[in-house]
N, C-alpha and C positions, 0 to 999 in steps of 0.2 A: 369099289375101292381100286384106284389106279396103282399099278406097280411102277415104282420109280427107281429101282436099283440100277438098271441099265443107264437111265438118263443121268443119275447122280454120278455114276462112275465116269461117264463121258465128260460131264461138266468138270469134275475134279481133275481130270487129266488136262483139260484146257487151263484151269486155274494154276496148275503146277507149271505149265509152260510160261505163264505170265507172272510167276512167283507170287501168287496171291494166297494168303492164308484164309481169306474169307471173301465171299461174294454176296452182295445184297441184291435181291430180285424184287423190285416193287410190283404192285398190281397194275399201276397206271401205264398209259402210253406216253408219247412225247408231248401230249397236250394236257396231261394230268386229268384225263377223263376217268370218271368213276366206272363207267361201263365202256369197254374197249372192243374194237373189232377182233374177231377170232384170231386173226394173224398176229395180234399183239398180246394175247393172253399168255404171256411168258410164265408168270407165277403159277397159273393153273396147270400149264404144261409140265413144269418141273416138279410140282408137288402133288397134283391130283385134286387140290382144294379149289373149288370153283366159285366161292363167294366173291362179292365185289370189293371187299376190303381186306387187306392183309399184306404183310411183308415177309418174304422168305429170306433167311440167312443160311448160306451153305458154307461150311468149313471143310477141312480135310477129313474130319471125323464125325461131324454132326450136321444135322439139318433141322432148323427151327422155324416155326411159323408163328408170327405175332398177328393176332386178329382180335376184334372187339366182341362184346357180349352177344351181338346179333348172330355170331357165327360159331360160338364155342361147340355146340352140338354138331353142326354141319361139318366143321373142320375135323373133328374127332372121328366122324364116320367116314369121311372121304379120304383121309390120308393113311398111308400104310405105315408099317413099323419103322421105316427109315426116319420118320419125322416126329419131332417133339412139339406139341402145341403149347404156345406161350399165351396165356389168357390175359390180354392187356387190361390193366386196371385192377386185376385181382391181387389180393394181399400176398406179398412175397414174390411176385413175378417181376423180374427186372425188365427195364426197357431194353430194346435191342442194342442201344449205345452202351448201357451198363454191362450187358452180357458180353458184348464184344471186348470191352476193355478188361473184363475180369477173366475171360476164357481163353483169349489168344496168347500164344507165346510172345515173349518180349520182342518189340520192334517188328511187328507184323504189318503186312500190307493188306488193305481191305479195298476191294474193287466195287465200283458201281457205275452203271451207264449214266452219264451226266444228262442225257436227254430225258430221263425218267424220274428225276428227283428235283423237287422245287429248290430254287436258289437259296432261300433262307435255311431250309432243312439241310442242304448240302454243307453250307458253311457251319451250321451248328454241329453236325456230325464230324466234320473235319476238326473242329476245335476240341470236341470231346475225345476223339481218338488221339490227337496230338498230345493232350495232357497226360495220356497214359503211355506215351512213347510209340504209338502206332501211326501209320500213314494211310490216308485215304487216297486211293489211286483213281483218277478220273478216266473212265473208259469212254473216250469221245468217239462217236460214230463207230463204236465196236460193241456188240452185245454178244457175250459168250453163250447165252442161252440160244440165241438165234443161230449161232454157228453149229450147234448140235441138232437143232430143230429142223434145219434145212434138209437133213437126211432122214427125217422121220415124219414126212407128210404134213409139213406146215401148210395151213390154209393160205389161199392167195390173198394178196393185198386188195382192199376194197376199192371198187370203182363204180359206185352207183351214180345214176344221172342226177345232176344238180338242177333243181327247178325253182322257179320264181314264185314268190307269194305276192298277190296283188296288194296295192296300197290300202284298200278298204279293209283288208284283213290285218295288216301290220299296223295301220294307224299312223305311220310316218314313212316318208320317202327316205331313200338312202342319202340324198343330198342334205336333207334336214338333219339326219343323224350325224353326218360328217361335220356340219356346221356346229352342232351342239358339242360334239366331242372336241373340236378345236377350241371352242370357248373354255371348256374345262381344262384342256391342256395349257392354255394361256394363264389360267388362274394358278396352275402349278408351276408355271414358267418352264414347261416342257416343250421341246421342239419336235418330238416324235412319240408316237404311241404304237406299241407292238401288241397285237391281239393274238394270243396263243391258245386260248380256250375255244374249243370247237363251237360251243353254243353261242359264244360271244360273236364269233365271225358270222355264223349263220344268221343270227338276229340282226347284226349290223348291216348286212348286204341284202336282207329280206329274201333269203334263199333257204331251201331245205334239201335233204337227200336221205339216203339210208345206209351210210357206210357202217354205222354201228347199230346192231339189232336193237330195236325198240326206241332208239334215239335218232331223230330226223336231222342228223348233222353230216358233215363231210370233212375229210381231212384237209386242213387248210390253215393258213396264217393270214394276217392282215397287218400292213404297215401304213400308218397314217402320219404324214408330216404336215408342215404348214403349207406346203405347195401341192402335195400329191397324195393319192390313196392307191394302194396296191394290194390286190388279193392274190395269194399264192396257192393256186389250185390248177390242176391240169385242165386247160381250156376245152379239150375234146370231150370232157365229161359233162359240160354244161349245155343245157337246152338252149335253143335259139332265143327263146323268150328271156331266159336268165341272162344271156350275153347282152341282149338288147336293153335290158332294164338298167344296166350299169354302164352302157356305152358312153364314153366321154366323161365319165364320173370316176370310175375305178378301173385302173389298169390291171390286166391279168398277167401273171408270170408263173412259171412252173413251181410246183410245191417246194422243191429242194433249193430254190434260189434265195429263200429268205435269209439264210445264214450269211451269205456273201453280202447281201444288201445291208444287213445290220452292221457288218464289219466295215462297210464303206461309208457309213454315216459320218459326217464331219466330227472330228474328235472333241469339239467344244460343245456339241449339242447334248441337251439333257433328254434322256429317254425314259419313258414310263412303261413299265411292264407289270403284269398281274402278280399278285402275291403268290400265285400258283405257277408262275413261269418257271420253266426248267433252268437248272444251272447252266446247261449246255447253251441255251439262248442268252440268258441274262449276262453270263460271264463274257460275252462278246463286247459288252459295253464297259467302259472304265467305271470303277466303283463310285467315283465322285460325281459321275454324270447319270447315275442310275436311280430311278424312283421305283421302289417295289411296294405296291399296295393295290387293293382292288381297283380295277380300271373304271373310268366313267361309264363305259359300256356295260359293265357288270351291274353297276348301280341302276342305270336307266332300264336295263332289261328286267331287273327285279321289280320295278314299279310299273305295273301294267297301265298302258294308256287306255283311253275310253274304248277304242276299237277292240283292243286285246281283252279288256274286261267284259265287253259285250259278248265276244266270242267264247270266253271262258264260261260265262253264265249259260249261254245257249248249249255249249258242249256238255255241260253237267246235267242239263235237263234231259237231253237225248240219252246220255249215259245212264241217268236215273231210270228212264223207261226200260233200258236193257236190264239194269239191276233188278228192277221190280219184276220183270218177266222171269228172271232167274230165281229170285227168292221165292216167288209164287210157285214156280215149278218144283223147287225143293220141298216147300211146305205141303204141296199137293201130291207128294209121293215120288218125285224124281230122284233117282239114285244112280249110283255107278261108282267107279273108282275116282280117286282124287283127280286123275288126268281127265277122265271122261266127263265129269261134271264141270271142270274148268273149260272144256271144249264147248259145252252147252252155253256157258256164259259168253265165251268169245263169239259164238254164232249169233247170239242175241245182239251183241254189239255190232256185228257185221251188217245187221239189218238197218242200222241207223245211218242217216245221211252224214256225209263227210268223214266217215270212218276211214282211217289210214292204217290202223294196226294197233297192237297192244303197246303200252308204255313201259312195260317191264314183264318178266316172266311171272305168270300168276302163281301166287303162294296159296296153294290149295291143300290145307292140312287137316286131317281127321284125327281126333283123339290126341295121342301123344305127339304126333307129327306137328300139331299146331304149336307145340312148345319150341319147335325149331324156328327161330324168329324169321329167317329168310329161307325157309324150306322150299325146295323145288321138286315136286314129285316126278318120278320117272315111270314110264309105261310099264316096265317089267316088275317094278316093286311097289307101285302105288297101292295104298290101302283103300278099303271100301269106305264110302261115306254111308253111315248107318244111323239108325234111330237111337243108338245107345251111347253116343259120345258127342262132345262138342265138335263143331266144324268151323275152322277159321279160313276165310277167303279174303286175301289182299290182292287187289287187281287194279288195272287201270288201262286207259285207252288213249290213243292219239287220234284226234280229229283235226281236220284242216283248220279249225278255229280254236282249238284248245286241247289241253292235256288233263287227264283225270287220274286220280289215285284214291282208292276207297277200300276200307276194310270193314267187313261185317262178320261177327261171330254168331252162330246160331246153334240151337239144339233141336233136332228133328224128332225127339221123343220127350222123355221126362227128365229134366235136369235135376241134379242133386242140389241140396241146399247150399253146399260148399260152392258149387259152380255158380249158382244164382248170386250168392254173396260176393264172390270175386268179380263176376260180370258187372254187378251193380256198382261196386266200388270203382271199377274202371270207367263205367258210364258217368258216375258222379264227377270224376276228374275231368273227363272229356267235356261235360256240360259246364263245369266251373271255368275251364279255360275259354269255352265258347262265349260265356257271359262276361268275360273280363272287360273292364273299362280301365284305360291306362293313359297317362299323358304322353304326348308326342315326345320322342326321344328315348322311350323305354326299349331296352334291348331284350331279346328273347330269353336270355338267361334269368331275367327277373320274373318271368311268367311261368317258367317250367314247374316250379313247386306247386302251382295251382292244380295242375293235372295229377300230381303225385300224392298230395296231402291225404285224400281219402284212403289210398293204399297204405301210406305211412302210418296212419292211425291204427291199422291192423297189423303193422310190422311187415308190410309187403312193399314191393317195388318192381321196377323193370330195368333191363340193361340196354336201353337204347334211348336216343333222343326223343323228344315229344313232337317236334315239328321241323319240317324242311321246306324250303321254297319249291315252287312248282312253275314250270315254264309255260309259255304260250305256244302250243304246238312245238315244244322243244323238250329238253331233258325233264324227266319227272322229278329229279332232284337238282335244284339249282341254288346258287347263292344270290345275294351276298349274306342272307340272313338265315337264322335257324332258331329253334326253341329247344334248348338242351341245358343240362346242368354243368357243362364243361367250361370253367373259367379260362382255360388255356386256349380255347378255340376262338379265333377271331370272329367267326360267323355268329357266335352267340352274343357277341358284344355289339353287333350292328343294330341300330335302332329300327324298330318296325315302323314302316311308313304307309300312308294311305296308298292303295293300289297294289300292295304286295299280296301275293298268294302264299299261303303256308299251310302245311298239314297240321291236324290236331289228332294225335294218335297215341294216347296212353295204352298200356297193356299190362297183362300179368301172365306168367308162364310157370307151370309146374312140370319140371323135367319128368318124362315118362308117363305123364297123365293128360295134360291139356294145355292149350294156349288160348288166350283171350286178347283181342285187340279191337278197338273201335276207332276208325279213322274217317275224318271228313277233310276235304280241302275247304279252307275258309279264306275270305278276302278281308284285308285290313281296311276298315271304313271309318268315317267320322262318327263319333258318338255324340248324341244330342243331350249334353249335360246341362243341368240348371245353371251351373257356373263354369267359368274358365279361369281358374286360379292362375294369377300371374300372366294372364293373356295367352295361356297355352291351350292349344287344341287337344281335346281328348279323343281317343280312338277306341274302337272295339272291333269285333269280328262278325262277319256275315257268312253263314254256311252256304256253300255252293253245291256240295254233294247232296244228292236227292235220293236217299234210301232210308226207310224207317229202321229203327232199332227193334230187335225181337222182343215182343211183349212178355213171352213166357220166361225169359231170363231176367226180367226186371223185378227186384224186390222193392216195391214202392215204400215199404216201411223204412228203408234206408235213405230215401230221397226227401229233400225239403220241399215245401210248397212251391218255392221259387223254381227249383229244379224240375219239378213235375210240370209247372206252367211252361217252362222253356221247351221241354220235350214235346208237350202238346202243341205249342205254337209251331215248332219245327215240323212236326208231322202234318199239321194243317197246311203249311207252306208246300210240303212235298206233294200232297194231294192236289192242291190248287195248281201247281206247276206241271205235274207229270200226268195227271189223269186225262187232260185234253189230248195229249199226244198218244197215250195208250188207246183212247177211244178212237182217234183218227186212224191208228194202225190196226184197229180191229182186235185188240188184245183183251177180250172180254174177261177171261179167267184172271189175268193179271190185274185188271181194273177192279174186279170184285175183291181180290185179295188185298189190294192196296187200300181200299175203303175200310176194310176190317183192321188192317195193320195200323192205320192212322187214326183209329178211334181213340178218343181221349182216355188217358190213364185214369 
């Protein structure tokens, strides 16, 4: 638990100088990244809470943290007595806007760094505060947390090398991507497109780096007009191949030059920015000339082309080999702390071709720690993985040709009937979603209940979404789509399309006891239906993840004949795809384990 008294005292002193009654500290960086470079982990620095989602609000006498159900337990454990946890979505818990309006003295000023808050969110917050007589103060190019952090060992700014991905990996040249983006701009009658999301820029210019741990991106912007394309990244960070790959196609300018160039765009030009673009960037364009919605690059990136899909499939087979070695090791007596066993899995992945690193910190939770949805074990406090409790492992890897994300829950001894019942209900939901057939145009929100229904029938549920997009050697969480029950989220309203990758990860968690989650990455593919009503193409899912479910946790009496057949077919596919690679790698023990694990139910 981090001590925050000194930090809050220093921050409140600065707030007083700026006559601010409250300061909002978001999790995100200037590019609205979910995971940010350590130098931009401002909310974690001021609060001690290290989860990827949450918003801090500091007033002269209070400090509150809003976060979602994935992080309730983690936030409560990591924050000290200075902080109040606001459980977003829980009954009786106000939103930060409601709390500010009700808690602040009359005519208060609330500050926020405009580079860290999306345009639409800023405007909505401004209107809410104004209705209650308060004022939202834009802190442009000034971050008060940074000012106190500079004297407290703030990490250096990231400057990893930017490298080029070949066309046979990306499936499209930069020139083709520019042409397609301009065609989409013309349809919207836009003269300029501003890319602010790091994964969109990286995908668009066919480059990767390691500015953000686990995410192969680099801090940059891109401005595309009808005549030119400019990438804003310090050129001395780029490899010679990277520079050569965009020579005479994309101009390079320093990272900080983007704001001035947007200001200098002709005043009559219409500019397209992402729905996640910061107020600090978007407000440089006159409101009447601004289009704020997911960019054409976001949409194209979400639909994997043939080369990207081949890469994803291949990466998941290699990842499956590593997972099977790990699961076999556990089943055959491998033990250790949560950190030690996670290291074993990482080492198996390192043996695979094209491995570049992990795609997120491994969630390795034994017993009650598995109930902390985004638990991250620490060496000093990690629990032992034993035969007497469930063990949840949510992990993933970055390969040069694809990104993986997989969760398996296992019991290395004798599970209780309660544990088997809960596991099988989660598995039923997972399988029901995997078997779904739906018409083109169906958004993720319409499929979410399929994964929850078996749990609902027992009065159970889980506090997270069911599926998120997955990148192509990019961010493990990406848009524009998701599968979740949140009607207010734009991502859940995006129709699922052929070529999209999405996770399928229902779960169930009992605080202080255990956690269960089963997760595969699936591809949206065409369904071969007998009919196509109204001439509409129907879609379904294809499992890419290659790791069997644990047999001893499955209560087959709760499964339908169709569900059992699906599991058996999936296990046969795993054996068919992964066993040749295990054989080639000389992994005899893992191969023998896989054969038994994939035996029909």
